[in-house]
C-alpha positions as CSV (number, residue, x, y, z in Angstrom):
1,M,-6.5,-16.2,-0.9
2,P,-7.4,-14.2,2.0
3,F,-4.6,-12.2,3.6
4,Q,-3.7,-13.2,7.4
5,L,-2.4,-10.6,9.6
6,I,0.8,-11.8,11.2
7,Y,1.7,-8.6,13.5
8,E,0.3,-5.4,14.1
9,K,1.6,-3.0,16.9
10,L,0.1,0.4,16.9
11,P,0.2,3.3,19.5
12,K,-2.8,3.5,21.8
13,D,-3.5,7.0,20.6
14,T,-3.3,6.0,16.6
15,S,-6.9,7.1,16.2
16,E,-6.1,10.4,17.1
17,R,-3.3,10.7,14.6
18,H,-2.7,11.4,11.0
19,V,-1.1,8.3,9.7
20,L,1.7,7.8,7.1
21,L,1.0,4.1,5.4
22,L,4.5,3.4,3.7
23,D,4.9,0.6,1.0
24,P,7.6,0.6,-1.7
25,V,5.5,-0.7,-4.4
26,L,1.6,-0.8,-5.0
27,A,0.6,-3.4,-7.5
28,T,-3.0,-4.5,-7.1
29,G,-3.9,-2.9,-4.0
30,N,-4.9,-5.8,-2.0
31,S,-2.2,-5.7,0.5
32,A,-2.9,-1.9,1.2
33,N,-6.6,-2.2,1.4
34,Q,-5.9,-4.9,4.1
35,A,-3.6,-2.3,6.0
36,I,-6.3,0.8,5.7
37,E,-8.8,-1.4,6.7
38,L,-7.0,-2.2,9.9
39,L,-6.1,1.6,10.4
40,I,-9.8,2.2,10.1
41,Q,-10.7,-0.6,12.7
42,K,-8.6,1.1,15.0
43,G,-10.4,4.4,14.5
44,V,-8.0,6.1,12.2
45,P,-10.4,8.3,10.0
46,E,-10.0,7.5,6.4
47,S,-9.1,11.1,5.7
48,H,-6.4,11.0,8.3
49,I,-4.4,8.3,6.1
50,I,-1.8,9.3,3.4
51,F,-0.3,6.0,1.6
52,L,3.0,6.7,0.2
53,N,5.1,4.8,-2.1
54,L,7.6,4.8,-4.9
55,I,5.9,3.0,-7.7
56,S,2.3,2.4,-8.4
57,A,0.3,0.6,-10.9
58,P,-2.8,2.2,-12.3
59,E,-5.0,-1.0,-11.2
60,G,-3.6,-0.5,-7.7
61,I,-4.6,3.3,-7.4
62,H,-7.9,2.5,-8.7
63,C,-8.3,-0.4,-6.3
64,V,-7.5,1.7,-3.4
65,C,-8.9,4.9,-4.4
66,K,-12.3,3.1,-5.4
67,R,-12.8,1.5,-2.1
68,F,-11.4,4.4,0.1
69,P,-12.1,7.8,-1.8
70,S,-11.1,9.9,1.2
71,L,-7.7,8.8,1.3
72,K,-4.7,10.5,-0.2
73,I,-2.0,8.6,-2.3
74,V,1.3,10.0,-3.1
75,T,3.6,8.3,-5.6
76,S,6.8,9.0,-7.3
77,E,5.9,7.2,-10.4
78,I,2.9,5.6,-11.9
79,D,4.1,2.5,-14.4
80,A,2.5,1.2,-17.5
81,A,0.4,-1.6,-15.7
82,L,0.5,-5.1,-14.1
83,N,1.6,-8.1,-15.9
84,E,0.1,-11.7,-15.6
85,E,1.9,-12.3,-12.4
86,F,0.7,-9.2,-11.0
87,R,3.7,-7.4,-11.0
88,V,4.4,-3.7,-11.9
89,I,5.7,-3.5,-15.5
90,P,8.3,-2.2,-16.2
91,G,8.5,-1.7,-12.4
92,M,12.1,-1.9,-10.5
93,G,12.3,-5.6,-9.6
94,E,12.1,-7.3,-6.3
95,F,12.3,-4.6,-3.9
96,G,12.8,-6.6,-0.9
97,D,15.5,-8.5,-2.6
98,R,17.1,-5.5,-3.8
99,Y,17.0,-3.6,-0.5
100,F,17.9,-7.0,1.4
101,G,20.7,-8.1,-0.8
102,T,19.3,-11.2,-1.6
103,D,18.5,-11.0,-5.5
104,D,20.6,-13.8,-7.6
């Protein structure tokens, strides 16, 4: 299923900056790749993007690094893998639910 950009607002001088791209979990790498591609389309050099996250799956790291070899990834933990639902295991649960207090 293709990704649809819902909202984007970047400073006019984004292409002249170093950019920190933040996402709590790197799973498959697909959404990260879309965000990185948008930054590159806006003129940010790939080598000026640093992708920061808390937990990464090896599959996501490989996906992003294969497509953007000059990009830097900073993560605090590399978990074992993705499960059949493409969730990081063991992971930390659904980040959005935990952050916003909407879990059951």
